[in-house]
TISESE-31489 format. One record per residue: residue number from 0; residue in one letter; x, y, z of N, C-alpha, C in turn. Coordinates in steps of 0.1 Angstrom, whole numbers, plus 5000, padded with zeros to 4 digits. Each point is the difference from the previous one (the first is absolute). Last residue first. Layout:
BEGIN
  resi  resn  neast  nnorth   nup  caeast  canorth  caup  ceast  cnorth   cup
   NUM     a      X       Y     Z       X        Y     Z      X       Y     Z
...
***
This chain:
BEGIN
  resi  resn  neast  nnorth   nup  caeast  canorth  caup  ceast  cnorth   cup
   311     i   7827    0541  3666    4993     4993  4989   5010    4996  4990
   310     p   5010    5007  5054    5000     5005  4987   4992    4992  4990
   309     t   5003    5009  5054    4994     4990  4991   5000    5005  4986
   308     v   5023    5025  5032    4999     4987  5007   4995    4989  4991
   307     v   5029    5045  4984    4987     4996  5004   5000    4986  5006
   306     g   5045    5032  5003    4991     4993  4990   4987    4996  5006
   305     r   5037    5027  5019    5001     4985  5002   4993    4992  4990
   304     g   5002    5050  5005    5011     4994  4992   5001    4985  5003
   303     a   4967    5033  5017    5012     4999  5008   5012    4994  4993
   302     f   4957    5004  4979    5006     5014  5002   5011    5000  5010
   301     h   4978    4958  4991    5005     5006  4987   5007    5013  5003
   300     g   4979    4978  5036    5012     4993  4995   5006    5006  4988
   299     e   4960    5017  5017    5011     5003  5009   5013    4994  4995
   298     a   4960    4989  4978    5004     5013  4997   5012    5005  5008
   297     n   4981    4956  5007    5006     5002  4987   5005    5014  4997
   296     e   4978    4992  5041    5013     4993  5000   5006    5001  4986
   295     l   4957    5017  5005    5009     5008  5007   5014    4994  5000
   294     f   4965    4975  4981    5004     5012  4992   5010    5009  5007
   293     r   4983    4964  5024    5009     4995  4989   5004    5012  4991
   292     r   4967    5007  5032    5013     4999  5006   5011    4996  4990
   291     f   4955    4999  4986    5005     5014  5002   5014    5000  5006
   290     s   4979    4959  4995    5003     5005  4987   5006    5015  5002
   289     a   4983    4979  5038    5012     4993  4996   5005    5006  4987
   288     e   4958    5015  5015    5011     5005  5009   5014    4994  4996
   287     t   4962    4983  4979    5002     5013  4996   5011    5007  5007
   286     a   4985    4957  5014    5007     4999  4987   5004    5014  4995
   285     e   4974    4996  5039    5013     4995  5003   5008    5000  4987
   284     p   4955    5013  4999    5008     5010  5007   5014    4995  5002
   283     s   4977    4982  4958    4997     4999  5014   5008    5010  5007
   282     w   4995    4980  4946    4997     5011  5009   4996    4996  5014
   281     g   5008    4974  4958    5013     5003  5007   4998    5012  5010
   280     a   4963    4983  4974    5007     4988  5006   5012    5004  5008
   279     l   4967    5027  4973    5005     5003  5013   5006    4988  5007
   278     h   4972    5011  4956    5015     5001  5000   5005    5005  5014
   277     p   4952    4991  4997    5005     5011  4992   5015    5002  5002
   276     t   4966    4954  5000    5005     5010  5009   5008    5010  4993
   275     l   4961    4957  4991    5009     5011  4995   5004    5008  5012
   274     i   4977    4949  4985    5002     5009  5010   5011    5010  4996
   273     l   4963    4962  4976    5012     5009  4999   5001    5009  5012
   272     n   4963    4973  4980    5010     4991  5004   5014    5006  4999
   271     d   4960    5025  4987    4999     4996  5014   5011    4990  5005
   270     i   4994    5043  4964    5003     4986  4999   5001    4995  5015
   269     g   4993    5046  4989    4988     4992  4998   5002    4985  4999
   268     i   5039    5032  4986    4990     5004  5009   4987    4992  4997
   267     l   5040    4999  4974    4999     4990  5011   4989    5003  5010
   266     q   5014    5027  4961    4996     4987  4995   4997    4990  5011
   265     e   5016    5045  5010    4986     4999  4996   4995    4986  4995
   264     p   5038    5018  5034    5000     4992  4988   4986    4997  4996
   263     r   5016    5046  5027    4996     4986  5002   5000    4992  4987
   262     k   5034    5041  5008    4986     4998  4997   4997    4986  5002
   261     p   5045    5019  5004    4992     4998  5012   4985    4999  4998
   260     e   5021    4971  4972    5003     5008  5012   5003    5015  4997
   259     s   4989    4960  4971    4993     5013  4999   5004    5009  5012
   258     e   5014    4953  4994    5006     5008  4990   4995    5014  5000
   257     y   5005    4970  5045    4992     4999  4987   5005    5011  4991
   256     v   5006    4971  5052    5005     5009  4990   4993    4999  4987
   255     d   4989    4973  5038    5004     5012  5007   5005    5011  4990
   254     i   4968    4952  5000    5008     5010  4992   5003    5012  5009
   253     g   4980    4945  4996    5003     5011  5010   5010    5009  4995
   252     a   4963    4959  4980    5012     5008  5000   5000    5010  5011
   251     g   4974    4951  4976    5000     5012  5007   5013    5007  5000
   250     a   4987    4960  4974    4991     5000  5011   4998    5013  5007
   249     i   5011    4992  4946    5007     4998  5013   4990    5002  5011
   248     r   4981    4999  4961    5012     4993  4995   5010    4999  5010
   247     g   4954    5021  4999    5003     4989  5009   5012    4992  4995
   246     e   4980    5042  4983    4996     4987  4993   5004    4988  5008
   245     r   5010    5044  5016    4985     5000  4996   4996    4987  4994
   244     l   5046    5007  5011    4992     4999  5012   4985    4999  4996
   243     a   5031    5005  4965    5002     4987  5006   4991    4999  5013
   242     t   5001    5042  4977    4993     4989  4992   5001    4987  5007
   241     a   5024    5035  5019    4986     5003  5001   4992    4989  4993
   240     l   5046    5000  4995    4996     4995  5013   4985    5002  5002
   239     a   5019    5016  4960    5000     4985  5000   4996    4995  5014
   238     d   5005    5046  4996    4989     4996  4992   4999    4984  5000
   237     t   5038    5020  5021    4987     5002  5007   4988    4996  4993
   236     d   5051    4983  5000    4991     5006  4990   4987    5001  5007
   235     v   5047    5000  5028    4988     4992  4996   4992    5008  4990
   234     v   5040    5018  5017    5004     4986  4998   4988    4992  4995
   233     s   4999    5047  5013    5003     4998  4986   5003    4985  4998
   232     g   4992    5018  5044    4988     4998  4992   5003    4996  4986
   231     r   5033    4987  5039    4997     5012  4994   4988    4997  4991
   230     g   5010    4972  5041    5012     5005  4993   4997    5014  4994
   229     i   4970    4967  5023    5005     5011  5008   5013    5006  4994
   228     n   4956    4964  4988    5011     5009  4994   5003    5011  5010
   227     v   4975    4947  4993    5002     5011  5009   5011    5009  4994
   226     l   4963    4957  4984    5011     5009  4997   5001    5011  5011
   225     f   4979    4945  4993    4999     5014  5005   5012    5008  4996
   224     g   4971    4951  4983    5012     5008  5003   4997    5014  5005
   223     q   4972    4963  4980    5002     4998  5015   5011    5009  5005
   222     p   4989    5000  4953    4988     5003  5007   5000    4998  5015
   221     g   5047    5010  4971    4988     4992  4999   4989    5003  5010
   220     l   5049    5011  4983    4996     4999  5014   4988    4993  5003
   219     a   5013    5008  4956    5008     4990  5006   4998    4998  5015
   218     d   4979    5036  4977    4994     4987  4996   5008    4988  5005
   217     l   5018    5042  5007    4988     4999  5008   4992    4987  4996
   216     v   5037    5012  4974    5005     4996  5014   4988    4998  5009
   215     e   4991    5016  4956    5006     4986  5000   5004    4995  5013
   214     a   4985    5045  4996    4989     4991  4999   5005    4985  4999
   213     n   5035    5032  5023    4990     5003  4989   4989    4989  5000
   212     v   5046    5020  5027    4988     4991  5003   4989    5005  4991
   211     i   5038    5022  4993    5005     4987  5000   4990    4990  5005
   210     h   4999    5050  4992    4990     4990  4996   5006    4986  4999
   209     r   5037    5032  5008    4987     5005  4997   4991    4989  4994
   208     t   5048    5000  5015    4990     4992  5007   4986    5005  4996
   207     a   5040    5021  4983    5003     4986  5000   4989    4991  5005
   206     a   4999    5049  5002    4997     4994  4987   5002    4985  4999
   205     g   4989    5021  5048    5009     5004  4989   4997    4992  4987
   204     g   4994    4990  5057    4994     5005  4988   5010    5003  4990
   203     p   5008    4961  5039    4999     5015  4998   4993    5003  4987
   202     t   4986    4957  5029    5011     5004  4991   4999    5015  4998
   201     a   4972    4965  5023    5008     5009  5009   5012    5005  4992
   200     c   4950    4971  4997    5009     5008  4992   5008    5009  5009
   199     v   4974    4950  5005    5002     5013  5006   5011    5008  4992
   198     l   4963    4956  4996    5011     5007  4993   5001    5013  5007
   197     v   4977    4950  5012    5000     5014  5002   5012    5006  4994
   196     d   4993    4955  4993    4986     5003  5004   4998    5015  5002
   195     c   5039    4974  4967    4997     5005  5013   4984    5002  5002
   194     w   5025    4985  4958    5003     4991  5012   4993    5004  5013
   193     d   4997    5025  4959    4994     4987  4997   5002    4991  5012
   192     a   5021    5042  5000    4986     5001  5002   4992    4987  4998
   191     l   5047    5002  4992    4997     5002  5014   4985    5000  5003
   190     a   5014    4999  4955    5003     4987  5006   4997    5001  5015
   189     k   4997    5040  4976    4989     4991  4996   5002    4986  5007
   188     v   5034    5032  5004    4989     5004  5008   4988    4990  4997
   187     s   5050    4982  4993    4991     5010  4994   4988    5003  5010
   186     d   5036    4969  5010    5007     5009  4990   4991    5009  4993
   185     f   5001    4979  5052    4993     4998  4987   5006    5010  4990
   184     y   5015    4975  5051    5001     5011  4990   4993    4996  4987
   183     r   4997    4987  5056    5001     4995  4986   4999    5012  4991
   182     h   5022    5005  5050    4987     4998  4993   5002    4996  4986
   181     p   5033    5014  5034    4996     4986  5001   4988    4996  4992
   180     a   5042    5037  4992    4986     4999  5003   4996    4986  5001
   179     g   5045    5016  4988    4997     4997  5014   4985    4999  5004
   178     e   5012    5027  4957    5010     4992  5006   4996    4998  5015
   177     k   4965    5009  4960    5007     5007  5011   5009    4991  5007
   176     p   4984    4999  4946    4998     4994  5014   5008    5008  5010
   175     k   4983    5028  4959    5009     4988  5001   4998    4994  5014
   174     r   4971    5033  4986    5007     5000  4987   5010    4988  5000
   173     n   4961    4991  5033    5009     5012  4998   5005    4999  4986
   172     h   4960    4972  5031    5006     5004  4987   5008    5013  5001
   171     y   4980    4956  5035    5002     5014  4997   5006    5001  4985
   170     g   4973    4967  5044    5008     5001  4987   5002    5014  4997
   169     i   4983    4968  5045    5003     5012  4994   5009    4998  4987
   168     t   4961    4977  5038    5011     4997  4991   5003    5012  4992
   167     m   4977    5001  5050    4998     5001  4985   5013    4996  4993
   166     d   4985    5004  5049    5003     4987  4994   4998    5000  4985
   165     f   4998    5037  5032    4987     4994  4996   5002    4987  4992
   164     g   5037    5027  5015    4992     4998  5012   4986    4994  4997
   163     a   5029    5012  4965    5004     4988  5006   4993    4997  5013
   162     a   4993    5041  4977    4993     4988  4994   5004    4987  5006
   161     r   5022    5040  5012    4987     5000  5006   4992    4988  4994
   160     r   5042    5006  4982    5002     4997  5014   4986    4999  5007
   159     a   5002    5016  4956    5003     4985  5000   5001    4996  5015
   158     i   4997    5046  4992    4987     4993  4997   5001    4985  5001
   157     k   5040    5024  5003    4992     5002  5012   4986    4994  4999
   156     q   5028    5001  4962    5005     4990  5009   4993    5001  5014
   155     g   4990    5031  4966    4995     4987  4996   5005    4989  5010
   154     i   5016    5044  5005    4986     4999  5004   4994    4986  4997
   153     t   5045    5009  4987    4999     5000  5014   4985    4999  5005
   152     g   5004    4981  4953    5009     5009  5006   4999    5000  5015
   151     l   4979    4974  4959    5005     4995  5013   5011    5009  5005
   150     g   4960    4999  4962    5010     5009  5005   5004    4997  5014
   149     l   4958    4979  4986    5007     5006  4989   5008    5011  5005
   148     i   4979    4953  5023    5005     5014  5002   5007    5005  4987
   147     g   4962    4960  5018    5010     5004  4990   5003    5014  5002
   146     l   4978    4957  5030    5001     5015  4998   5011    5002  4990
   145     r   4964    4959  5017    5013     5003  4993   5001    5015  4997
   144     k   4972    4975  5043    5000     5004  4986   5014    5002  4994
   143     g   4988    4989  5047    5002     4989  4991   5000    5004  4985
   142     s   4974    5032  5034    5011     4990  5003   5001    4989  4990
   141     v   4964    5031  4997    5013     5006  4996   5011    4990  5002
   140     n   4947    4985  4991    5011     5003  5009   5011    5009  4994
   139     p   4949    5003  4979    5011     4991  5002   5010    5004  5012
   138     p   4946    5011  4998    5012     5005  4994   5012    4990  5003
   137     q   4945    4990  4996    5012     5000  5009   5012    5005  4993
   136     p   4949    5015  4988    5010     4990  4997   5012    5001  5009
   135     i   4951    5016  5016    5012     5005  4994   5010    4989  4996
   134     a   4958    4999  5026    4996     5004  4987   5012    5005  4991
   133     l   5003    4986  5046    4994     4989  4993   4997    5003  4986
   132     r   5015    5033  5033    5010     4992  4993   4995    4989  4992
   131     w   4970    5044  5007    5007     4991  5009   5009    4991  4992
   130     v   4980    5052  4992    5001     4987  4994   5008    4991  5010
   129     g   4989    5049  5003    4992     4990  5008   5001    4986  4994
   128     e   5022    5042  4987    4987     4999  4994   4992    4989  5007
   127     r   5045    5009  5012    4992     5012  5003   4986    4999  4994
   126     c   5029    4964  4991    4997     5001  5015   4992    5012  5003
   125     l   5017    4996  4956    4989     4991  5003   4995    5000  5014
   124     r   5038    5026  4988    4988     5006  4994   4988    4990  5003
   123     d   5042    4986  5013    4997     5011  5008   4986    5006  4995
   122     l   5020    4965  4976    4995     4996  5012   4995    5011  5009
   121     t   5022    5010  4960    4987     4995  4997   4993    4995  5013
   120     r   5045    5015  5003    4991     5011  4995   4986    4995  4998
   119     f   5034    4968  5012    4996     5009  5011   4990    5011  4995
   118     g   5022    4956  4981    4989     5008  4995   4994    5010  5010
   117     r   5039    4967  4999    4988     4997  5009   4988    5009  4996
   116     v   5040    5004  4975    4997     4986  5000   4988    4997  5009
   115     s   5016    5045  4999    4996     4995  4987   4995    4986  5000
   114     a   5019    5019  5039    4987     5007  4997   4994    4995  4987
   113     i   5043    4985  5013    4990     4994  5008   4986    5006  4997
   112     v   5037    5019  4978    4999     4985  4996   4989    4994  5008
   111     l   5011    5044  5010    4992     4999  4988   4999    4986  4995
   110     g   5027    5008  5038    4986     5003  5003   4991    4999  4988
   109     f   5046    4997  4994    4994     4987  5005   4986    5002  5005
   108     a   5023    5038  4984    4999     4990  4989   4993    4987  5006
   107     h   5011    5033  5031    4988     5004  4992   4998    4990  4989
   106     d   5039    4994  5026    4988     4998  5008   4988    5003  4992
   105     a   5040    5010  4979    4998     4986  5001   4988    4996  5008
   104     v   5013    5045  4998    4995     4996  4987   4997    4985  5000
   103     c   5020    5019  5038    4987     5005  4999   4993    4995  4987
   102     d   5046    4990  5008    4991     4992  5009   4985    5005  4998
   101     d   5034    5024  4977    4998     4986  4995   4990    4992  5008
   100     n   5019    5048  5001    4986     4997  5001   4997    4985  4996
    99     t   5044    5019  5001    4994     5007  5011   4985    4997  5002
    98     g   5034    4984  4966    5000     4993  5012   4992    5007  5012
    97     q   5017    5030  4959    5000     4985  5000   5000    4994  5014
    96     g   4996    5047  4979    4997     4996  5014   4999    4985  5001
    95     n   5032    5030  4964    4986     4997  5003   4998    4996  5015
    94     a   5037    5029  4962    4997     4991  5012   4985    4998  5002
    93     l   5044    5025  4967    4986     4994  5000   4999    4991  5012
    92     a   5033    5044  4978    4999     4988  5009   4985    4996  5001
    91     i   5025    5026  4958    4991     5002  5011   4999    4987  5008
    90     g   5024    5012  4958    5007     4996  5012   4992    5003  5012
    89     r   4988    5004  4952    5003     5012  5007   5009    4997  5013
    88     q   4983    4965  4974    5008     5008  4990   5005    5013  5007
    87     r   4970    4972  5023    5014     4995  5000   5009    5007  4991
    86     a   4953    5012  5002    5007     5003  5012   5015    4995  5000
    85     a   4972    4989  4964    5003     5015  5000   5008    5004  5013
    84     d   4985    4955  4996    5011     5003  4990   5004    5015  5000
    83     l   4963    4985  5026    5012     4996  5006   5012    5003  4991
    82     d   4950    5018  5008    5008     4998  4988   5015    4997  5005
    81     v   4952    4990  5026    5012     5008  5001   5009    4997  4987
    80     l   4960    4976  5011    4998     5012  4992   5011    5011  5002
    79     e   4999    4957  5024    4998     4997  4986   4998    5012  4991
    78     y   5011    4985  5049    5006     5012  4993   4998    5000  4985
    77     g   4987    4974  5054    4997     5003  4985   5007    5012  4995
    76     a   4999    4984  5048    5009     4993  4991   4999    5004  4985
    75     g   4989    5034  5042    4996     4987  4996   5009    4994  4990
    74     m   5003    5050  5000    4995     4993  5012   4994    4987  4995
    73     c   5040    5026  4975    4987     4995  5000   4996    4995  5013
    72     c   5039    5037  4979    4996     4989  5009   4986    4997  4998
    71     v   5045    5028  4977    4986     4997  4998   4997    4988  5009
    70     l   5042    5040  4993    4994     4988  5007   4985    4999  4997
    69     e   5029    5036  4983    5010     4989  5002   4994    4988  5007
    68     l   4988    5052  4972    4995     4987  5006   5011    4990  5001
    67     a   5000    5046  4981    5008     4997  5012   4996    4987  5006
    66     p   4978    5018  4961    5014     4998  4997   5009    4997  5012
    65     m   4948    4997  4983    5006     5001  5013   5015    4997  4999
    64     a   4970    4996  4964    4996     5013  5005   5006    5003  5014
    63     a   5005    4958  4978    5008     5010  4992   4997    5014  5005
    62     m   4976    4964  5018    5014     5000  5005   5008    5011  4993
    61     e   4956    4993  4985    5000     5006  5014   5014    5000  5005
    60     a   4994    4978  4960    4998     5015  4998   5000    5007  5013
    59     a   5003    4953  4999    5012     5006  4996   4999    5015  4998
    58     t   4967    4977  5036    5003     4999  4986   5014    5006  4996
    57     l   4975    4974  5044    5007     5013  4997   5005    4999  4985
    56     g   4961    4973  5037    5012     5000  4992   5006    5014  4999
    55     i   4957    4975  5016    5001     5014  4996   5013    5002  4991
    54     v   4990    4958  5019    4989     5003  4991   4999    5015  4996
    53     g   5034    4984  5031    5001     4993  4987   4990    5004  4990
    52     i   5014    5036  5037    4996     4986  5001   5000    4994  4986
    51     t   5028    5044  5025    4988     4996  4992   4996    4986  5004
    50     l   5037    5045  5011    4993     4988  5006   4987    4997  4993
    49     v   5050    5029  4990    4985     4998  4998   4996    4987  5007
    48     a   5044    5039  4999    4994     4987  5003   4985    5000  4997
    47     r   5027    5039  4993    5011     4990  5000   4995    4986  5003
    46     y   4980    5052  4981    4998     4987  5007   5012    4991  4998
    45     s   4993    5045  4981    5006     4999  5013   5000    4986  5006
    44     s   4982    5016  4956    5015     5001  5000   5006    4998  5014
    43     g   4951    5000  4991    5007     4988  4996   5015    5001  5001
    42     h   4960    5030  5011    5012     4998  5009   5009    4988  4996
    41     t   4960    5015  4975    5004     5012  5007   5013    4999  5008
    40     a   4979    4964  4974    5002     5012  4991   5005    5012  5007
    39     i   4990    4961  5025    5012     4998  4991   5002    5012  4991
    38     a   4962    5000  5028    5012     5000  5008   5013    4999  4991
    37     a   4957    4996  4980    5003     5014  5004   5013    5001  5008
    36     d   4984    4957  4987    5004     5007  4988   5004    5015  5004
    35     r   4983    4973  5034    5013     4995  4996   5005    5008  4988
    34     e   4956    5007  5015    5010     5006  5010   5014    4996  4996
    33     a   4965    4981  4975    5001     5015  4997   5010    5006  5010
    32     s   4991    4954  5005    5008     5003  4988   5001    5015  4997
    31     t   4997    4984  5051    4991     4999  4988   5008    5003  4987
    30     p   5020    5002  5045    4995     4986  4997   4991    4999  4988
    29     a   5038    5032  5024    4992     5001  4988   4994    4987  4996
    28     y   5032    5029  5038    4991     4989  5000   4990    5002  4988
    27     t   5052    5017  5016    4989     5003  4992   4991    4988  4999
    26     l   5042    5016  5036    4990     4991  4994   4990    5007  4991
    25     a   5050    5000  5023    4992     5011  4995   4989    4993  4991
    24     y   5022    4973  5042    5002     5004  4986   4991    5012  4997
    23     r   5002    4980  5044    5013     4996  4994   5003    5006  4987
    22     e   4959    5006  5025    5010     5003  5009   5014    4998  4995
    21     a   4961    4988  4975    5003     5015  5000   5010    5004  5010
    20     l   4984    4955  4998    5009     5003  4989   5004    5015  5000
    19     r   4969    4985  5032    5013     4995  5003   5010    5002  4988
    18     s   4955    5014  4995    5007     5008  5010   5014    4995  5003
    17     q   4972    4975  4971    5004     5012  4994   5008    5009  5010
    16     h   4981    4961  5016    5012     4997  4992   5005    5012  4992
    15     e   4960    5004  5025    5011     4997  5009   5013    4998  4992
    14     s   4959    5005  4977    5005     5013  5005   5012    4998  5009
    13     s   4993    4962  4963    4993     5006  5012   5005    5013  5004
    12     l   5005    4985  4949    5006     4997  5013   4991    5005  5010
    11     s   5002    4989  4943    4993     5004  5012   5007    4995  5012
    10     t   5027    5012  4955    4991     4990  5004   4993    5005  5013
     9     i   5036    5023  4978    4989     4999  4990   4991    4989  5003
     8     v   5042    5034  5021    4992     4988  5003   4988    5000  4991
     7     l   5052    5025  5003    4986     5000  4994   4993    4987  5003
     6     l   5044    5031  5022    4993     4987  4997   4986    5002  4995
     5     p   5051    5028  5013    4986     5000  4994   4995    4986  4996
     4     i   5035    5012  5042    5000     4995  4986   4986    5001  4994
     3     k   5020    5033  5040    4993     4988  4997   5000    4996  4985
     2     e   5040    5027  5026    4988     5003  4993   4993    4986  4997
     1     s   5033    5006  5043    5000     4999  4985   4987    5002  4995
     0     m   5021    5023  5045    4991     4989  4996   5000    4999  4984
***
């Protein structure tokens, strides 16, 4: 029987998934920063593969401490904190879980759209306080609104499909128009925000998109507009969002990602016209299993010489 390939996992996995990995690989499970540092310092020379996620990543220094490393995989689509240049200079194969949790993210995104526009958080609180509907301003429809999507990738397109079921008109902004997309293209985020009723951020993180949704964009969205972010926390200027919500410069927001993760976004706590979820739009038993299986496929493809299934 061949010797198991040493694998370092630096993201959280269920005990079941850990067991399944341990059957195939010489597994080191190090989901905390302290455990990761210790594992790399002690056994770095042995690892041939690393499993991480976009918001944890893998640095050039960590790669340098693993001279045998030949594969870095991310669970989920994100890979913004993996040093891609360092990996490619070394010839390290790169892969992600693209497509494995898209439906889950799109479902959650549209849930935040409905919850924000209809004011579910406030309505829930008022109902528990015994307030009847006659004392509550009527929340607007979702159907028929204009939906702006910042980042019309795979997830953005799935959000658009869900929006179509609500008879929403769809516009989008990418760095360039998407070939074959039937939706209206806007050449700037501000122009898209000025046009739409609900702006959904589905763009990746990283330096190119940091604070691309700023005070100017929020003002363009306006006092009847809503913001939803299921992309990355860095995309939205949190201080500007807090100010816009408190001053009524936008009507409301639904946020699954925020700059302070995993700590709560202090600027946003106590704001009522906002619904928050803790970066789990892509989390479900179904999506996690699909992401895990994709890692197995990527790793098996690489070590069998076929190559990874979903390269970065």
